[in-house]
C-alpha positions in Angstrom: 65.1 45.9 102.1 62.6 47.2 99.6 62.2 43.7 98.1 60.7 42.4 101.4 59.0 45.3 103.2 57.0 42.9 105.5 60.2 41.5 107.0 61.2 42.7 110.4 64.5 44.2 109.5 67.1 45.2 112.1 69.9 47.7 111.5 72.4 45.1 112.7 71.2 42.7 110.0 71.3 45.4 107.3 74.8 46.5 108.4 76.1 42.9 108.3 74.7 42.4 104.8 76.5 45.6 103.7 79.8 44.6 105.4 79.5 47.3 108.0 78.9 47.6 111.7 75.4 48.6 112.8 76.5 52.1 113.7 78.6 52.6 110.6 75.7 51.5 108.4 73.2 53.7 110.2 75.4 56.7 109.9 76.2 56.2 106.2 72.6 55.3 105.3 71.3 58.4 107.1 73.9 60.6 105.4 73.1 59.3 101.9 69.3 58.9 102.2 68.5 61.6 104.7 66.5 59.3 106.9 67.6 56.5 109.3 67.3 53.0 107.8 64.2 51.8 109.7 62.6 55.3 109.4 63.0 55.0 105.6 61.0 51.7 105.7 58.1 53.2 107.7 58.0 56.5 105.7 
């Protein structure tokens, strides 16, 4: 994600690349990072 900031990422795509569902990835990411995945990109 950080290696290609210009790409239009989706939470579904990020979740699949991590081997998780979209919802599971979003929950885990937010818990660990403190921001939702796409919010982290725009922050």
